[in-house]
Phi, psi and omega in degrees: 000326178292346181297326179292321177295316180299315180295313182299307181291323181294315179295317179299317181292314182295321177298314179297319180295319179297317177298319182296315181291322180294329184254017183302120180090354181269189183247356185294333182301329182273355182235264190294315188277354185298329180277354183260002179268136185237029179300313181293327178293317179299315180296318181291324177303308181294325178296315181293320178295319178297320177299318178298319178295322179297315179294322178297316179297323178296320179294318179295322179295322178295320181291336181271005181301318182299319179294316181299321178297320179294318179298319180292343180283355185267112182286149179279326180232153182219164174266133175225161177254120178227126182055038177079003181242146175275128181232145175264115184230167176292143181302323182290346182272353183274142182242159178300136180101342179286163179257119179259156181241132180239116179265157177306136180089350180264159182256133178290127181272344186227164168273145180187186180241133182293130178257328185205140178094176176215162183196161169264125186250131175267110182256008189301324182292335184258313186256347184083359179290119184278336182276145175291139183254124178283136176231143179225185179305129180095344179280163181269147173246135179255135178299141181094355179264159188242134175281130179251017176107171186292153176292343180292339175280147180287149181294338180283343182268111183282350183287135178279151177249186186259017179288156181231161181238128177256130179218148180277129182287126181245339175218147178223163174058228183289350182271352180290157179302318181298314180296320180292322178297313179301315181298317181294319180293318179296319179297317179295320182297327184264000183274167180247139174272157179307325181295334180287333179293325176297315179298321179296318180296318180297316180297323180297329177272324187294315185298307178296330178295320179293321177300317179295320179297319179299321178295317179296315179300316179301313183295316181299312183288331176293318179290318184289321186253336184074007181251112183292327181291325177292316179298320179294320178303315180296314184295315180295321179297320178298315180300317186285316185286342182270355183305118185278042179300317181298323179297319181284334182280327193308307186282306183298324181291318179295318179295318180297315181291319179296321179295318177294320179295318178298315179300323178298329181266006182078024179245114180255114179255124193293326179201173184294328179296320178294320179301320179288323181295332183303332182293339185267356182298125176233004176212125176246124179252124181257135163288148183280291190291121178088349179248295175281328182248168184290329181170195183289148179291151180289319177199187184297333184273347184242104180282159175302149176257142179294146172293151183303326185270359186298308183298315180297323180294312180298317179299316181295321179295320178297320178297333178273002179080023182255128178285145181237136182223147177244137172255132182215145175272357182285168174295160185303319184299315181292314180299320180295320180296315180296317180298319179293319179298321182280343181082026182288155178285326184201171178208157174232117184261167177054043179260123176282157181309320182282354178265350182295322181298321179294323178296315178301315181298321181296322177292322178295325177293342175268014177074021174277146169262110195255136169247126177260130179244117182218179181277355172082007181254296180257010180256009187305312180301318180291323178298319180289319182293325184294161178294321175224113177267130179242122178258125181248133183181196184262008175102349181242325183263010180279151181272082184300324183288330185265341183263151175269328180233133181245122181259104190285336177261170186268009179277122179296338182295346175299333176299314179297314181298322180295314180294318177298320180298318177297314180297315181296322181294314180295319176300318180298315180296314180297321178296317179294318180295321179300311182291329177294316178292317180300318179302314182291321180298321181281316192277328183299314178299322179296316179295328181284351173096022182294337180268354186290314182299319185273322187241354180072019180276118181237127184269115177291141179307326180295320177292323178298318178295321179296319179295320178296318179295322178297322177298316178295321180297321180296324178292318179299313181295323178295317179295322180293340178296336176297324182291329183281346178283125183257134174278164182283000000 
């Protein structure tokens, strides 16, 4: 795409240089040829293009904020216990099975299980959970989370104390939850959605076509007017105003910003294709235990309780025209009661774990585009079978390999936010592509001089470059609007 800019500015500069050298020492520069020099246009063209690149880089930097914040959460050194002594060592020197120590205000470098002590843990940077999470002996610690002090301190007291938490290291390096999250977000940011392949194909045809058009325009105006500088003006303007920078920016920039926005909300979408597929979801199937409800029942007399966000999530999905279904291994009476409380459209009771995949397949055979939402442990076959599998959990027990979307916090409303993000992203891309095409359809004929014979309107190459840069800027601003949309 930059080839059109290079040709346009290069031809304008070389033409001006040839005129300057040909008239070196003469007087024509101050008279006839002064309007045929494009040195300032060449400089302004490159300046405007550089400005556009700068704005594009700024947008990409904004979209990468979530990743940068996660990277910054990784400590270089940690406390461990070796031979009964606490030692400060490099994070890379710690191995699985060692005992790490976490003091208030420090960030956990590893995933592990608490052996001693208790603490209030801030998981907001990793899961998006705004509330402090209490952890005690036997609970899990997620890498990238911060200890805010012992549970013995009151929640109203913001001061940290000197209590410590001992936990057994279970993952290190690239295997930690934090490292895997960073890797997934980066992969998604750099991936291509199917719609971007269409833009690439169009650009592949568009660029050589514009080059050929510029040659034709040059020839026509040279023959019609006999003025080489006028013909050159038309050809260079066509090259510059046709640069499909906006076309190339629309998809990757939107995907990058959407991936960063999702990460900020604790929603990890594995790649651009999944992000685009989310817009087509018309049926969401929930696993019951641990997904719609808080957990397993205590006994036959005590049924599972709905999660606080369950009703709001189901209601929001219905407003979006999405059908909701629950899968449960419970008896019909219990499953029906839970489904009614949540406001679900339907339920399937007495389903064994290995039967969930068959249920998903049956809905797909009815032409539904299905998203399965589960806890990611025993729902793996159904997650893989569904069009979009969503694993909901605390960041360590989720089935990263089997799910397409990973919901790091325990709020079910993340399902709604993920689908909305997919829909908004595709709308954003289509809007940018529409205006990019519309811009070229309107501006190329003007640059080619169709208005010159009747109205005397001639497009200066510098103005053409400014118009091209404005087109790219509009795409950047449109993509950034994704960042301003806030999930619930």
